[in-house]
N, C-alpha and C positions, 0 to 999 in steps of 0.2 A: 395563330400562335404569335406571341409578341416576338419582335426582333430581339436577337441575342443582346444587343447593346442596351435595349430597354430593360430586359430582365436583369442584366448587370447593374443598372441604375436602381432597379427595385431592391435588389439584394443588398446593395450598398446602404439603402435606407433602412432595410430590416436590420443590418448590421449595427447601425447607429442606435436604433431602438433597443436592440438587445444589450449592447455595450452600456447603455444609460440605464439598464434595468426596467424599462417601460413594460411591465408585464401586461397591463390592461391593453396597451396599443398593440403589442405582439398578438394577444388574443383576438383583437378586432381584425388584425392582418390575416391571421389564420381562418377566421370565420368568412372573410371577404374572398377567400380562395386565392389570395396572392401567392406568388412563388416563394418557396423557401429555399430552393436550391436550383442550380442549372439543370436543364434536362439530362445532360450527359455527365452530371456530377460536378461537385466542387473539388478543389484541392482540400483534403481532409482538414487541414489546419486553418482553413479560411471559412469554414462553415459557420452558419448561425448557431448551430448546436455547440461547437467548439468555443465560440464567443460566450455562450451562455454558461458553460462550465467555467470559463475564465472569470465571469463575474461572481460565481459561487452562489447564484440565486437559485435555490432549489426548485421553487414553484416555476421559474422560468424554463429550466431544463426539462422539467416534468411536462410542461405545456408543449414544448417543441417535440419531445419524444412521442407525446400522445398523437401529434399530427402526423407522425409516421413518414416513411418514405426515405429514410436515411440509409445510405449505403453501408456495407461492412467497414470499408476504411474510415468513413466518417465517425462511425460508432466506436471503432477501435481507438482512433486519435482522441476522441472525447474521453474515452475511459482512461487512457494513458495519462492525459493531462489531470484528470480527478485524482488519479493515484499519486501523481507527482505533487499535487497540492494538498495531499493527505485529506481529501474530501471523500472519505469512504461512504458517506451516505450518497453522494452523487454516483460513485463507482458502483454501488449496489443497485442504484436505480437504473443505471445504464446497462448492467448486467441483466437485470429483469427484462430489459427490452431487446436483448440479443447481443449486446456488445461483448466481444470475446478479447481477452488480453493477448498481448504478444507472448510467445513462449518465454519462460524466464525460470531459471533453477533457483532452489531455495537459498543458495548462498547469494546470489545476485539480489533477491528479494530482500535479504536481510541487510545487505550492504546499501541498498537504496532506502531502507527503513520503510518498505512497502508493507505495512502491517496487513492491509487487505489481502494481498497476495500471499503472504506468509500464512495466514489463517486458512486460506483456500488450499495451500499445499499440504499443510498439516492434515487437514480433513481429508485430502486425497491419499494420505498414507505416507507422506515424507517423514523420515525419522530424523529429528534434529541432531541425534547422536552420531549420525554418519559423517564422519570428518570433523566432528565437533564444530559444525558450522555456527550454531547459535552462540556457543561460548567463544569462538573466535571473534565474532562480531561485537559481542559484549565487551571483549578485551581491547578491541581495536577502536570501535566507535565511542564507547562509554556514553551512549545516548539514553536519555530518560524515557523515550518512547518505548524502548526495548524493555525496560524495567516494567512499564505498564503492560506490555504484552505478556510478559512473563506471569505477572500477577493475575492477569485475566485468564490464562490458558493453562496454568501449572497443573490445576486438578484434572483437567480434561486430557492433557498430554504430558504424562509423568516424566518423560525423557527430558523435558525443560528443566526439571528439578536437578537432574545430572549436569546439565549444561550451566545453569546458574551456579552450582556448587564448584564446578571446575573454574569458571570465571572468578569466582571469589578466591579460590586457592591461588590463582595466578595474580590476582590484585594484591593479596596478602605478600606473596613472594617478592613482588616489586614495590612493595611499601607504597602503594597508592591509596593512602588513608582515606581520602574523600570517597573514592569509588568503592572501597570496601564498606564504608558506611552506608553508601546507597544500596549496594547489592544485599547487605544484611537488612536494610530496611524493606527491600522488596521481598525478603523471605528466603534468600539463598541460604542453605543449610551448611553451616561451618563444620559439621560432623559427619557430612555424607562422604563416603569413600569416592574418590575420583583418581583418574590417571595422574601420572607424576608430571605430565606436561600437555600442552594442547595437541601435540603431535601423536600422543597415544590414545588408544580407543577404549570405548565401553564395550562390554562389561569389563569391570576392573578385576585384577587378580588380587585377592584378599592379602596376599604376602607381598605384593609389589604395587602399592598404591598410596595415596596420601589423603589428607583432609585439609581444609583452610585452617582449622584449629591447630593441627599439627604444625603447619607452616608458621602459624603465628608463634607457637611455642619455641 
């Protein structure tokens, strides 16, 4: 077996190839059976896999994953980076190869604009009406990716309709004209009954609720 220092030198050379996006050179490296990681593991954030995710080069990540041998911490660190970079295609690829995300609640996922994890949590049964999490983050972040998420999943997860309508009512109350326009463009319903504030819950009391249209009037 190669001395540890020699393996370190090899891994540094591999890291440079990965960072430069040299896909064919990395393929040749793998075919030659050269080391991809230390025998007792890398620091997860210094692995060649992590560096490949940093480049955003899908084929390079795929090639390294196909080579196999990555530890759970290395896979998890690469997945976390892919989600931070909003490279959900890479996150999906890593998930298919066994990467598991760190535990995260729906509120944290929304706050981080982690759309990949938000979708996974909704599919696992998370109710966005619990605590009005989605409306809260629409109100505080005012981020366009959240509008895209709403448009994409509103039909599949109808509680998102409640949350968007509540965020619209709040935006109207506070005269946030631009955000009102964007929420309306995304499809938030101005006539959908919602609680009187973000602190109140669904389902609404028909005798004690509001709508964005009523707030506007």
